[in-house]
N, C-alpha and C positions, 0 to 999 in steps of 0.2 A: 330452493330445493329442487333438485332436475329430475325429471319427470321420467325418463329413461333409464334402466337399469342395464349397464354397460355400455350399451349403445353398439358394440359390434354386431348384431343380428341384423339390424337396418342395413348398416353398411356393406355386409357381406351379401347380403340377398340382391338379386337382380343382376342386370348386365354392369361389367366393369371389372370383372374378375377379382382376384384375391388382393384385398387391402391391406391385410396385417401381414406381417413375416411369418413362414412357417418354419420352427425349429428343426435343424435338420445336421447340425453339427454335432457328432458324437465324440465324447472326450478320448475314450480308449478304444484304440485298435486292435489291442492284444487281448487274451485271456489269461490268467492265471492257472495253469496246468497242474494238475493233481493226479499221481498216478493210485490206485488202489490196489494194494500188495495184498493176495489171499493165499493160505496156505494149501497145499494140494493133499496133505495128508489127512485120512478120513476120520481122525480123532481129535485134530489140531484145529481148533476153530481161531485162529488169530487172524485179524485183519488191521493192516497198518497204510496211513494215508501219507504219501511221500510227495512233497509239493516241489515241482520244478518253477523255475522264475517265470515271468511273462514272455510267451512267443506267440507267435501266430498260429502254429500249427505243430503238431507232434510227430 
């Protein structure tokens, strides 16, 4: 039976820098843009969502 739990705490502490890789890779670079459409008439309270495809900015 191993005595240590995980073993990364002793490895990371002290001199020598980061020993384990830090996950930095993001899968998606774009977001799905959604427009929220709202009526301007005072008595009409209808809201609609219009989805645009993936893009970096609108």
